[in-house]
KEKE-3310 file (N, C-alpha, C; in steps of 0.2 Angstrom, whole numbers, plus 5000, padded with zeros to 4 digits):
npx = (4834:4824:4823:4821:4811:4801:4801:4797:4784:4778:4779:4771:4758:4761:4761:4748:4740:4744:4739:4725:4724:4725:4716:4705:4707:4716:4730:4740:4744:4752:4765:4769:4775:4779:4789:4793:4807:4819:4825:4840:4852:4869:4886:4903:4918:4922:4908:4899:4894:4888:4879:4872:4867:4858:4850:4845:4837:4828:4819:4810:4801:4785:4784:4796:4796:4801:4810:4826:4843:4858:4876:4882:4893:4889:4876:4871:4877:4868:4858:4862:4873:4883:4888:4895:4902:4920:4925:4935:4937:4940:4935:4924:4908:4890:4874:4856:4840:4825:4810:4798:4802:4804:4805:4804:4796:4795:4795:4786:4774:4770:4768:4757:4748:4746:4742:4729:4722:4722:4711:4701:4689:4695:4706:4723:4739:4755:4768:4785:4787:4788:4788:4786:4782:4775:4761:4752:4734:4723:4711:4714:4718:4729:4741:4748:4761:4767:4777:4778:4790:4792:4787:4786:4776:4766:4757:4745:4737:4723:4721:4715:4723:4739:4750:4766:4777:4791:4802:4819:4818:4809:4811:4816:4803:4795:4801:4797:4784:4785:4782:4783:4786:4793:4806:4816:4821:4835:4844:4853:4863:4864:4871:4869:4877:4879:4886:4882:4874:4869:4873:4867:4872:4878:4868:4858:4862:4859:4847:4841:4841:4855:4861:4875:4884:4884:4899:4908:4903:4900:4884:4867:4861:4870:4872:4878:4873:4869:4860:4846:4836:4822:4818:4806:4804:4814:4830:4842:4857:4862:4875:4878:4877:4886:4891:4889:4895:4885:4880:4866:4849:4842:4842:4842:4843:4850:4867:4868:4857:4859:4866:4855:4846:4850:4847:4846:4842:4846:4857:4870:4866:4868:4883:4886:4884:4891:4903:4898:4896:4909:4914:4906:4907:4920:4916:4908:4919:4928:4921:4918:4932:4935:4942:4938:4943:4944:4930:4927:4934:4927:4915:4919:4920:4909:4905:4914:4921:4917:4918:4925:4922:4910:4902:4894:4895:4884:4872:4862:4849:4845:4847:4839:4843:4838:4841:4838:4832:4829:4819:4830:4836:4851:4854:4851:4855:4846:4842:4829:4813:4800:4786:4779:4767:4759:4754:4740:4737:4734:4747:4757:4770:4783:4798:4814:4821:4823:4817:4809:4799:4796:4790:4779:4764:4760:4767:4759:4746:4749:4752:4739:4733:4738:4734:4722:4714:4699:4692:4699:4697:4683:4674:4681:4685:4680:4684:4697:4699:4694:4704:4718:4719:4724:4724:4726:4732:4743:4755:4765:4762:4753:4752:4742:4735:4744:4748:4735:4734:4746:4745:4733:4740:4751:4746:4737:4747:4756:4766:4779:4775:4772:4764:4773:4780)
npy = (4139:4147:4157:4163:4157:4162:4177:4176:4172:4182:4191:4189:4192:4206:4207:4203:4214:4226:4221:4220:4235:4240:4234:4241:4256:4263:4263:4266:4261:4244:4244:4256:4256:4243:4232:4215:4205:4195:4185:4180:4171:4170:4163:4157:4147:4139:4141:4135:4122:4124:4133:4121:4113:4123:4125:4113:4112:4122:4120:4111:4118:4124:4139:4140:4132:4128:4135:4138:4128:4131:4126:4128:4140:4145:4145:4153:4165:4169:4172:4183:4192:4204:4199:4187:4192:4192:4184:4174:4158:4147:4147:4140:4142:4145:4146:4151:4155:4164:4167:4172:4184:4201:4220:4235:4249:4259:4271:4276:4268:4273:4288:4286:4279:4289:4299:4294:4293:4305:4312:4310:4317:4314:4314:4319:4324:4330:4339:4343:4344:4341:4328:4336:4332:4317:4315:4307:4309:4312:4306:4295:4295:4300:4315:4323:4333:4344:4351:4365:4367:4375:4388:4388:4388:4380:4366:4353:4337:4328:4310:4295:4284:4279:4277:4274:4275:4280:4277:4276:4286:4281:4277:4286:4292:4284:4284:4296:4295:4290:4278:4264:4252:4254:4258:4247:4247:4252:4260:4257:4264:4263:4265:4267:4263:4263:4260:4268:4266:4272:4270:4266:4256:4248:4246:4240:4227:4219:4213:4208:4205:4201:4192:4189:4179:4184:4189:4181:4182:4194:4205:4201:4210:4213:4207:4206:4214:4216:4224:4226:4242:4250:4267:4279:4278:4275:4266:4257:4252:4245:4242:4236:4232:4245:4248:4262:4273:4283:4294:4299:4293:4297:4300:4314:4318:4324:4323:4321:4311:4298:4299:4306:4297:4289:4281:4279:4267:4258:4261:4254:4241:4246:4247:4235:4228:4231:4226:4211:4209:4209:4206:4210:4224:4226:4221:4232:4244:4241:4242:4255:4262:4259:4263:4271:4263:4252:4249:4248:4237:4226:4228:4222:4208:4206:4211:4210:4217:4230:4248:4262:4274:4276:4273:4281:4284:4284:4289:4278:4272:4277:4266:4261:4249:4238:4237:4227:4224:4214:4211:4202:4196:4196:4209:4211:4213:4215:4211:4210:4216:4223:4224:4235:4236:4246:4240:4243:4244:4256:4264:4258:4255:4254:4245:4243:4237:4229:4213:4228:4239:4229:4222:4227:4227:4214:4216:4227:4220:4212:4221:4226:4216:4214:4227:4229:4216:4209:4216:4213:4200:4199:4211:4216:4206:4200:4209:4211:4199:4201:4209:4204:4188:4176:4179:4174:4160:4148:4150:4142:4130:4126:4121:4122:4132:4144:4144:4148:4160:4167:4165:4175:4187:4190:4190:4203:4212:4211:4202:4189:4174:4154:4140:4128:4112)
npz = (4889:4895:4896:4884:4879:4887:4885:4870:4871:4877:4867:4860:4863:4862:4848:4846:4853:4846:4833:4837:4838:4826:4817:4825:4820:4827:4828:4812:4795:4797:4792:4796:4806:4810:4803:4792:4799:4798:4811:4818:4825:4826:4828:4829:4829:4846:4849:4843:4845:4856:4850:4841:4852:4859:4848:4848:4861:4858:4848:4852:4858:4854:4850:4845:4834:4816:4816:4809:4806:4802:4795:4785:4776:4764:4764:4775:4772:4761:4770:4776:4771:4774:4787:4781:4772:4766:4779:4784:4777:4783:4794:4807:4807:4814:4812:4817:4811:4810:4804:4805:4812:4817:4814:4825:4828:4841:4845:4835:4835:4849:4847:4839:4847:4858:4848:4846:4859:4863:4854:4864:4878:4890:4891:4895:4892:4898:4893:4892:4908:4924:4937:4955:4966:4975:4986:4999:5002:5017:5015:5009:4995:4983:4981:4966:4963:4950:4939:4925:4916:4904:4908:4921:4930:4943:4948:4953:4954:4961:4964:4964:4960:4956:4943:4940:4927:4921:4915:4917:4927:4937:4949:4956:4957:4964:4978:4980:4986:4997:5004:5015:5008:4997:5000:4999:4987:4976:4962:4947:4937:4917:4902:4884:4870:4851:4835:4819:4803:4788:4775:4760:4752:4760:4769:4759:4759:4770:4778:4791:4810:4819:4831:4843:4853:4870:4880:4892:4909:4904:4907:4904:4896:4885:4874:4858:4843:4825:4817:4805:4805:4803:4802:4803:4790:4783:4781:4790:4797:4813:4825:4840:4858:4864:4883:4893:4907:4918:4929:4929:4928:4918:4901:4897:4911:4928:4934:4946:4951:4955:4967:4973:4974:4984:5001:5018:5019:5007:5003:5010:5004:4989:4989:4993:4980:4971:4976:4975:4963:4954:4941:4933:4934:4931:4918:4913:4915:4905:4895:4896:4894:4882:4864:4850:4839:4846:4848:4833:4829:4835:4829:4816:4818:4815:4804:4793:4782:4785:4784:4792:4788:4784:4796:4811:4828:4840:4854:4864:4873:4890:4903:4919:4930:4943:4960:4973:4989:5000:5016:5027:5018:5005:4997:4977:4963:4949:4932:4924:4922:4933:4943:4953:4965:4978:4995:4997:4985:4978:4973:4957:4950:4936:4936:4930:4917:4904:4898:4888:4878:4870:4875:4883:4882:4888:4901:4904:4905:4915:4925:4928:4932:4944:4951:4949:4952:4953:4943:4932:4932:4932:4926:4916:4910:4898:4888:4887:4883:4872:4865:4866:4861:4865:4878:4896:4893:4889:4876:4873:4876:4870:4854:4841:4845:4846:4831:4826:4832:4827:4814:4813:4818:4811:4798:4799:4804:4792:4791:4790:4790:4792:4792:4805:4797)
capx = (4833:4818:4823:4819:4803:4796:4800:4794:4779:4776:4780:4766:4755:4761:4758:4739:4738:4745:4733:4718:4724:4726:4709:4702:4709:4721:4737:4739:4745:4757:4773:4773:4778:4784:4791:4795:4814:4821:4830:4847:4859:4876:4893:4908:4923:4919:4902:4897:4894:4883:4873:4869:4863:4853:4844:4840:4831:4823:4814:4806:4795:4782:4786:4802:4795:4801:4816:4831:4849:4863:4882:4885:4894:4884:4869:4871:4879:4862:4853:4865:4878:4887:4892:4898:4907:4927:4924:4940:4933:4941:4932:4918:4902:4883:4868:4850:4834:4817:4808:4792:4804:4803:4807:4798:4799:4790:4792:4780:4768:4769:4764:4750:4743:4743:4738:4721:4721:4721:4704:4697:4690:4695:4714:4726:4745:4757:4776:4789:4782:4791:4783:4789:4780:4769:4760:4745:4730:4720:4706:4720:4719:4736:4741:4754:4763:4771:4780:4779:4796:4795:4782:4787:4769:4766:4750:4745:4732:4721:4718:4714:4726:4745:4755:4774:4780:4794:4809:4824:4815:4802:4812:4815:4797:4793:4805:4795:4779:4787:4779:4789:4788:4798:4813:4820:4824:4840:4845:4860:4862:4868:4868:4872:4880:4877:4889:4876:4876:4862:4874:4862:4878:4878:4861:4855:4865:4856:4840:4840:4844:4858:4863:4880:4885:4889:4907:4907:4904:4895:4877:4863:4859:4876:4874:4882:4868:4870:4851:4841:4831:4818:4816:4802:4804:4823:4833:4848:4861:4866:4880:4881:4876:4890:4890:4892:4892:4883:4876:4860:4843:4838:4847:4843:4844:4856:4872:4865:4852:4860:4866:4849:4841:4852:4846:4850:4839:4849:4866:4875:4864:4871:4889:4887:4882:4897:4907:4896:4895:4916:4913:4900:4910:4925:4915:4909:4925:4933:4916:4920:4937:4935:4944:4935:4947:4942:4922:4927:4937:4920:4911:4923:4920:4900:4904:4923:4922:4916:4921:4925:4919:4902:4898:4894:4893:4877:4869:4856:4845:4849:4843:4840:4844:4835:4842:4833:4835:4822:4820:4831:4839:4855:4853:4854:4855:4839:4842:4822:4806:4798:4779:4779:4762:4759:4748:4734:4736:4734:4753:4759:4777:4786:4804:4818:4824:4825:4814:4805:4796:4793:4784:4776:4758:4762:4768:4754:4742:4752:4751:4732:4730:4741:4731:4713:4712:4693:4692:4702:4694:4675:4670:4685:4688:4679:4687:4703:4700:4694:4710:4722:4714:4726:4724:4727:4733:4752:4754:4772:4761:4748:4754:4736:4733:4749:4748:4729:4735:4752:4742:4730:4743:4756:4741:4737:4752:4761:4773:4781:4773:4770:4763:4777:4777)
capy = (4142:4147:4167:4165:4154:4168:4183:4175:4172:4188:4197:4186:4195:4212:4207:4204:4219:4230:4218:4224:4242:4241:4234:4246:4261:4267:4262:4266:4255:4244:4247:4264:4254:4234:4226:4211:4207:4188:4185:4177:4171:4168:4161:4155:4143:4135:4142:4131:4116:4130:4133:4115:4113:4128:4125:4105:4114:4127:4117:4106:4122:4126:4147:4140:4126:4130:4138:4134:4128:4129:4127:4131:4148:4148:4148:4159:4171:4170:4174:4189:4193:4205:4195:4183:4195:4194:4180:4169:4153:4140:4150:4136:4145:4141:4152:4149:4158:4164:4171:4176:4190:4208:4225:4238:4256:4259:4278:4277:4266:4277:4293:4286:4277:4294:4304:4291:4296:4314:4313:4308:4323:4314:4311:4325:4324:4336:4337:4347:4346:4337:4328:4337:4329:4312:4312:4303:4313:4308:4301:4291:4298:4306:4323:4325:4340:4345:4361:4366:4368:4380:4394:4387:4386:4373:4362:4347:4333:4322:4304:4288:4279:4283:4272:4274:4273:4284:4272:4277:4291:4278:4274:4292:4296:4280:4284:4301:4294:4288:4269:4260:4244:4256:4259:4242:4247:4256:4259:4256:4266:4260:4269:4260:4265:4259:4261:4268:4269:4274:4272:4262:4251:4243:4243:4235:4221:4217:4213:4204:4205:4195:4191:4186:4178:4188:4187:4177:4189:4201:4205:4199:4216:4216:4204:4210:4211:4218:4226:4232:4246:4255:4274:4284:4274:4275:4259:4259:4245:4246:4238:4237:4240:4247:4250:4267:4275:4292:4294:4300:4290:4298:4304:4321:4319:4325:4318:4320:4307:4291:4301:4308:4290:4285:4283:4274:4259:4258:4263:4247:4235:4247:4246:4227:4225:4234:4221:4204:4208:4212:4203:4217:4232:4224:4222:4242:4247:4239:4247:4265:4265:4256:4267:4270:4256:4245:4248:4247:4230:4224:4228:4219:4202:4203:4213:4208:4222:4236:4253:4266:4280:4272:4273:4284:4282:4287:4288:4275:4273:4277:4261:4259:4242:4238:4234:4226:4223:4211:4210:4195:4195:4199:4215:4207:4217:4211:4213:4210:4222:4222:4228:4237:4237:4245:4236:4245:4243:4263:4265:4254:4256:4249:4247:4240:4239:4225:4218:4233:4240:4224:4216:4230:4226:4208:4220:4231:4215:4210:4227:4228:4210:4217:4231:4228:4209:4208:4219:4208:4194:4200:4215:4218:4200:4198:4214:4210:4192:4202:4213:4197:4184:4172:4180:4167:4154:4147:4148:4139:4122:4124:4123:4124:4139:4147:4143:4151:4168:4170:4167:4181:4194:4190:4193:4209:4218:4210:4199:4182:4167:4148:4135:4124:4106)
capz = (4884:4898:4897:4876:4878:4891:4880:4864:4872:4880:4862:4852:4867:4860:4840:4847:4853:4840:4828:4838:4836:4819:4816:4827:4817:4833:4823:4805:4790:4800:4790:4799:4814:4811:4795:4793:4797:4801:4817:4817:4829:4824:4833:4826:4833:4850:4851:4837:4848:4861:4847:4841:4859:4860:4844:4849:4865:4856:4842:4856:4859:4848:4850:4840:4829:4810:4817:4805:4809:4796:4798:4779:4777:4758:4766:4779:4766:4759:4776:4779:4768:4777:4791:4782:4766:4769:4781:4781:4775:4784:4802:4807:4810:4813:4812:4817:4808:4813:4797:4808:4817:4815:4818:4828:4830:4846:4844:4830:4840:4854:4843:4835:4851:4860:4844:4845:4866:4861:4853:4870:4882:4897:4892:4895:4891:4898:4890:4897:4914:4929:4945:4960:4974:4977:4994:5001:5007:5023:5012:5005:4991:4981:4975:4962:4962:4945:4937:4918:4914:4900:4911:4928:4932:4947:4949:4956:4952:4964:4961:4969:4958:4954:4940:4938:4922:4920:4912:4923:4935:4941:4956:4960:4959:4967:4983:4983:4989:5006:5006:5016:5003:4991:5002:4996:4980:4973:4954:4946:4928:4912:4896:4879:4862:4844:4827:4815:4797:4783:4768:4756:4750:4767:4772:4756:4760:4776:4782:4798:4814:4820:4837:4843:4860:4876:4883:4898:4912:4902:4908:4898:4887:4883:4868:4854:4837:4820:4815:4801:4808:4800:4807:4799:4782:4780:4782:4794:4802:4821:4828:4848:4861:4870:4888:4895:4912:4918:4936:4927:4927:4911:4895:4900:4918:4931:4936:4954:4951:4957:4972:4976:4976:4990:5007:5025:5019:5002:5001:5009:4997:4984:4989:4991:4973:4970:4979:4973:4953:4950:4935:4928:4936:4925:4910:4911:4916:4901:4889:4895:4890:4874:4860:4842:4835:4850:4846:4827:4829:4838:4822:4812:4821:4813:4798:4792:4776:4787:4783:4799:4786:4784:4802:4817:4835:4844:4859:4865:4879:4897:4907:4926:4932:4950:4965:4976:4996:5003:5022:5028:5012:5002:4991:4973:4956:4944:4924:4920:4922:4939:4943:4960:4967:4985:4999:4994:4976:4974:4969:4955:4946:4932:4938:4928:4910:4899:4890:4888:4874:4865:4879:4886:4883:4894:4907:4908:4907:4924:4931:4930:4936:4951:4953:4948:4953:4954:4938:4925:4932:4932:4921:4911:4906:4889:4884:4887:4879:4864:4862:4866:4860:4869:4886:4900:4891:4887:4869:4873:4876:4864:4846:4837:4847:4842:4825:4824:4834:4824:4807:4814:4819:4804:4791:4801:4803:4786:4794:4787:4794:4788:4797:4804:4794)
cpx = (4825:4816:4819:4811:4799:4794:4796:4785:4775:4776:4773:4760:4755:4758:4750:4736:4737:4739:4729:4719:4723:4719:4703:4703:4714:4728:4735:4743:4753:4763:4775:4776:4781:4784:4794:4805:4816:4826:4833:4851:4865:4882:4898:4914:4919:4912:4898:4892:4888:4876:4870:4865:4857:4847:4840:4836:4827:4818:4808:4801:4791:4782:4792:4803:4796:4805:4823:4839:4852:4870:4884:4886:4891:4878:4867:4872:4871:4858:4856:4872:4884:4891:4896:4905:4914:4928:4931:4937:4933:4938:4925:4914:4895:4879:4861:4845:4829:4815:4801:4796:4801:4805:4803:4800:4793:4791:4785:4773:4766:4766:4759:4745:4742:4738:4730:4719:4718:4714:4699:4696:4692:4703:4717:4735:4748:4765:4779:4787:4785:4788:4789:4788:4775:4767:4752:4740:4726:4714:4709:4720:4727:4736:4747:4755:4769:4772:4781:4787:4797:4790:4784:4782:4769:4759:4750:4738:4731:4718:4719:4720:4734:4749:4761:4777:4784:4803:4815:4822:4811:4805:4813:4807:4792:4794:4800:4788:4779:4783:4785:4792:4793:4804:4815:4822:4831:4840:4853:4860:4866:4867:4871:4873:4880:4881:4882:4877:4871:4864:4871:4866:4878:4871:4857:4856:4863:4851:4838:4842:4849:4863:4869:4878:4887:4895:4905:4908:4900:4888:4872:4861:4865:4878:4874:4876:4870:4862:4850:4837:4828:4816:4812:4803:4810:4825:4840:4851:4864:4870:4881:4879:4885:4890:4894:4889:4892:4880:4868:4856:4841:4842:4847:4843:4849:4859:4871:4860:4853:4861:4859:4845:4844:4849:4848:4846:4844:4856:4871:4871:4868:4878:4891:4886:4888:4903:4904:4897:4903:4915:4910:4904:4915:4924:4913:4913:4928:4930:4918:4927:4939:4936:4939:4937:4946:4934:4923:4930:4930:4915:4912:4920:4911:4900:4912:4923:4919:4922:4921:4919:4913:4898:4901:4892:4887:4873:4863:4852:4849:4844:4844:4841:4842:4840:4839:4835:4827:4824:4823:4836:4845:4852:4856:4852:4851:4840:4833:4820:4804:4791:4778:4769:4762:4753:4742:4732:4734:4738:4756:4765:4780:4794:4809:4818:4822:4821:4808:4799:4793:4789:4779:4768:4757:4763:4763:4746:4743:4752:4743:4729:4731:4736:4725:4711:4703:4690:4694:4699:4686:4675:4675:4688:4687:4684:4694:4704:4700:4700:4718:4719:4717:4726:4723:4729:4740:4752:4761:4769:4755:4748:4748:4735:4737:4750:4742:4732:4741:4749:4738:4734:4746:4751:4740:4742:4758:4766:4774:4780:4771:4769:4769:4774:4776)
cpy = (4145:4155:4167:4162:4160:4175:4182:4176:4179:4195:4195:4191:4204:4212:4206:4210:4224:4228:4222:4231:4245:4240:4239:4254:4265:4267:4262:4260:4252:4245:4254:4260:4246:4233:4219:4208:4201:4187:4178:4176:4168:4168:4157:4152:4139:4136:4138:4125:4120:4129:4127:4113:4115:4128:4117:4107:4117:4124:4113:4111:4125:4134:4145:4137:4131:4136:4133:4133:4128:4131:4129:4137:4150:4151:4152:4164:4173:4175:4182:4189:4197:4204:4190:4185:4194:4189:4174:4163:4146:4142:4143:4141:4143:4147:4146:4154:4158:4168:4175:4182:4196:4215:4232:4245:4258:4267:4279:4277:4271:4283:4293:4283:4284:4298:4301:4294:4302:4316:4312:4314:4321:4313:4319:4322:4331:4335:4341:4349:4341:4334:4330:4335:4323:4312:4310:4308:4309:4306:4295:4290:4300:4312:4321:4331:4340:4353:4361:4369:4373:4388:4394:4388:4379:4373:4357:4342:4328:4318:4300:4283:4281:4276:4276:4274:4277:4281:4273:4281:4287:4276:4280:4294:4291:4281:4292:4301:4291:4282:4266:4253:4248:4257:4253:4242:4255:4256:4262:4259:4264:4262:4262:4266:4262:4264:4261:4268:4268:4274:4265:4256:4247:4241:4239:4227:4218:4218:4207:4207:4201:4197:4188:4182:4183:4185:4185:4183:4194:4200:4202:4204:4216:4213:4207:4208:4217:4219:4230:4235:4250:4262:4278:4282:4275:4268:4260:4252:4250:4240:4240:4233:4239:4251:4258:4269:4282:4289:4296:4296:4291:4302:4312:4323:4321:4320:4318:4314:4301:4293:4304:4303:4287:4288:4279:4268:4257:4258:4258:4243:4238:4245:4238:4225:4225:4226:4212:4205:4212:4211:4209:4223:4231:4225:4231:4244:4247:4242:4253:4265:4262:4263:4266:4264:4251:4243:4245:4238:4223:4223:4223:4211:4200:4205:4213:4214:4229:4243:4259:4272:4279:4274:4278:4282:4286:4283:4284:4277:4275:4272:4261:4251:4243:4234:4234:4222:4220:4210:4204:4192:4198:4204:4209:4212:4214:4215:4214:4215:4220:4226:4227:4238:4239:4241:4237:4246:4251:4266:4260:4258:4252:4251:4241:4241:4235:4217:4221:4235:4234:4219:4218:4230:4219:4210:4222:4226:4212:4214:4228:4221:4211:4221:4232:4220:4208:4211:4215:4202:4193:4204:4216:4212:4200:4205:4212:4203:4196:4205:4207:4192:4175:4172:4174:4161:4155:4145:4143:4130:4122:4127:4125:4131:4145:4148:4148:4158:4171:4171:4175:4187:4194:4194:4200:4214:4216:4208:4192:4177:4162:4145:4131:4118:4101)
cpz = (4887:4896:4889:4874:4882:4887:4873:4866:4873:4873:4858:4857:4861:4853:4842:4848:4848:4835:4830:4836:4829:4816:4818:4823:4821:4829:4816:4802:4795:4798:4792:4804:4815:4803:4797:4793:4802:4808:4817:4823:4826:4828:4827:4832:4838:4851:4847:4841:4854:4855:4844:4847:4861:4855:4845:4854:4863:4854:4846:4858:4853:4846:4843:4834:4821:4811:4812:4807:4802:4799:4790:4779:4770:4760:4770:4776:4764:4765:4778:4777:4772:4783:4788:4772:4770:4776:4780:4782:4778:4793:4803:4809:4809:4814:4813:4814:4811:4808:4801:4812:4814:4817:4818:4830:4836:4847:4840:4833:4846:4852:4841:4842:4856:4855:4845:4854:4866:4859:4858:4876:4887:4896:4893:4897:4892:4897:4894:4904:4917:4936:4949:4967:4973:4984:4994:5005:5013:5021:5009:4998:4990:4977:4972:4961:4955:4943:4930:4918:4908:4904:4918:4932:4937:4948:4951:4954:4958:4962:4966:4966:4953:4949:4936:4934:4919:4918:4919:4929:4936:4947:4960:4961:4964:4975:4985:4987:4997:5007:5007:5011:4996:4994:5000:4989:4979:4965:4953:4938:4924:4907:4890:4871:4857:4840:4826:4808:4791:4776:4764:4753:4754:4768:4768:4757:4767:4779:4787:4804:4818:4827:4839:4851:4865:4878:4890:4904:4911:4904:4902:4892:4884:4877:4863:4846:4832:4818:4810:4805:4802:4805:4802:4790:4779:4784:4784:4797:4808:4822:4837:4852:4864:4875:4888:4901:4913:4925:4934:4925:4922:4907:4897:4906:4921:4935:4942:4955:4955:4965:4976:4977:4981:4995:5012:5023:5012:5000:5004:5004:4991:4982:4989:4985:4969:4969:4975:4965:4951:4943:4930:4929:4931:4919:4910:4913:4908:4894:4889:4892:4885:4870:4853:4838:4839:4847:4839:4824:4832:4833:4818:4813:4818:4806:4795:4788:4780:4786:4787:4794:4786:4791:4807:4825:4838:4849:4861:4869:4885:4901:4916:4930:4940:4953:4971:4984:4999:5010:5024:5022:5009:4997:4984:4967:4949:4937:4923:4923:4929:4940:4951:4962:4976:4990:4998:4988:4973:4970:4965:4950:4942:4933:4933:4920:4904:4900:4894:4883:4870:4870:4884:4888:4889:4898:4910:4910:4915:4928:4933:4932:4943:4953:4954:4948:4950:4946:4931:4926:4931:4925:4915:4905:4899:4886:4883:4882:4870:4860:4862:4868:4865:4877:4891:4898:4890:4881:4867:4874:4871:4856:4842:4839:4845:4835:4822:4826:4830:4816:4806:4814:4815:4800:4793:4802:4799:4787:4790:4792:4791:4794:4799:4801:4800)
residu = (VAL:SER:LYS:ALA:VAL:ASN:VAL:ALA:GLY:GLN:PHE:GLU:ILE:ALA:LYS:GLN:PHE:TRP:ALA:TYR:GLN:VAL:LYS:GLN:GLY:VAL:LEU:GLN:THR:PRO:ASN:THR:PHE:ILE:ASN:PRO:VAL:PRO:HIS:ILE:ALA:PHE:VAL:TRP:GLY:ASP:ASN:VAL:ASN:PHE:MET:GLU:LYS:ARG:TYR:ALA:ALA:MET:VAL:GLN:ASN:PRO:LEU:PHE:ALA:GLY:MET:LYS:LEU:SER:GLU:ASP:PRO:ALA:GLU:ILE:GLN:LYS:TRP:ALA:PRO:LEU:VAL:MET:ASP:GLY:ARG:ASP:PRO:GLN:GLN:LYS:VAL:ALA:ALA:THR:ARG:MET:ASP:VAL:GLY:SER:ASP:VAL:ASN:TYR:GLY:ALA:ILE:THR:THR:GLN:LEU:ILE:GLY:ASN:LEU:GLU:LYS:SER:PRO:ASN:PHE:LYS:LEU:SER:THR:SER:THR:GLU:VAL:THR:GLY:ILE:SER:LYS:ASN:ASP:ASP:ASN:THR:TRP:SER:VAL:ALA:PHE:LYS:ASP:LEU:LYS:SER:GLY:LYS:VAL:ASP:HIS:VAL:LYS:THR:ARG:PHE:VAL:PHE:ILE:GLY:ALA:GLY:GLY:ALA:ALA:ILE:LYS:LEU:LEU:GLN:MET:THR:GLY:LEU:PRO:GLU:ALA:GLN:GLN:TYR:ALA:GLY:PHE:PRO:VAL:GLY:GLY:GLU:PHE:LEU:VAL:THR:ASP:ASN:PRO:ALA:VAL:THR:ALA:LYS:HIS:THR:ALA:LYS:VAL:TYR:GLY:ARG:ALA:ASP:LEU:GLY:ALA:PRO:PRO:MET:SER:VAL:PRO:HIS:ILE:ASP:THR:ARG:TYR:ILE:ASP:GLY:LYS:LYS:TYR:VAL:LEU:PHE:GLY:PRO:PHE:ALA:THR:TYR:SER:ASN:LYS:PHE:LEU:LYS:ASN:GLY:SER:GLN:LEU:ASP:LEU:LEU:ALA:SER:THR:ASN:LYS:ASN:ASN:VAL:LEU:PRO:MET:ALA:ALA:ILE:GLY:LEU:GLN:ASN:ALA:ASP:LEU:VAL:GLN:TYR:LEU:VAL:SER:GLN:VAL:LEU:MET:SER:ASP:ALA:ASP:ARG:PHE:ASN:GLU:LEU:LYS:LYS:TYR:TYR:PRO:GLU:ALA:ASP:PRO:LYS:ASP:TRP:HIS:LEU:GLN:GLN:GLY:GLY:GLN:ARG:VAL:GLN:ILE:ILE:LYS:LYS:GLU:PRO:GLY:LYS:PRO:ALA:LYS:LEU:GLN:PHE:GLY:THR:GLU:ILE:PHE:ALA:SER:LYS:ASP:LYS:SER:VAL:THR:ALA:LEU:LEU:GLY:ALA:SER:PRO:GLY:ALA:SER:THR:SER:PRO:TYR:ILE:MET:LEU:ASN:LEU:LEU:GLU:LYS:ALA:PHE:PRO:GLU:GLN:THR:LYS:GLY:VAL:TRP:ASN:ALA:LYS:LEU:HIS:GLU:ILE:VAL:ARG:SER:TYR:GLY:LYS:ASP:LEU:SER:THR:ASP:PRO:ALA:LEU:LEU:ASP:GLN:ILE:ARG:GLN:TYR:SER:SER:SER:THR:LEU:GLY:LEU:ASN:TYR:THR:THR:PRO:ALA)
# end
């Protein structure tokens, strides 16, 4: 359960960051970007034993105190009617539930944060713009060249510090710097699709994020889930993900992205990864070969009464998993996010994919500590504690502080939370 504990702790930091921005008037009314939605894990058959053990381990941790476990179909029916309606009554089922869960619209948060930043005279956002080069100057500053894709105009900016947070394109941009430390990375692109419905008869019966258990050999980001989503005030239910394969590093990228990112330092590690991860390759091939009927059969495992007429397939994001080759070690495929910092700390980058937006405030605090160690310990420290009240503390080992923090962030953001008995 260590991964669950880490991610849950990081999400508490995200909620504190958003709560602070609401108090400052930077983010708008909380329900424009976050809504209370219980998080449920649901399994059947042989996986019930696994669920019992996982629950027993999780409730030992303060972050999961108050979690409920049920093996009673009638109770689970109340939690997630869609999942239980039409299910074989003889099937053994189990579910856990956390009421403090939420659904977050990260696009809305981004728009609101940028809307506020735009009021500042020293902020400039260039959209429809592509970075064409990043080069080091003789005085140890950097020149970043970019092109306006609408007008074709080329320009550059000189800077002491470069942060690359470009999603799937981050590896490509990092390679532009020519930094020797950047040569150890390569990228492995994986896309995702979801079945989506906005039929009110379906969405009215589901207010939960229900997670299953990934098949043996499947990568961690493949856990099936049927989720309530609120997007621009409208309620949807999504089921997936179904993996897709493309050579692109971004949804609107080029099919040459993967080829362009290979070099003499990473081509062998990339080939080795394919051989070492035969189960992952097999999983991706099986996903790519899925028919509409296959995908729908997967949905019916979580929503037995689903009607194909209500659902359509929609492309989700494109993520680039990182392949890392450290000197003297075999290459390895990493499923987490990684913060890169050059030796002189003038270039940092966020690589990898998951967990992403949900833990971005935690990730950026880490990045600040790596890039600006003196400031985070010194002149910035008080401000960081003001923004994130638990900054520097481990909430998973401090139930009293965790309770205090959850009371604060939940009341500010309109989430459901009661102190565990």
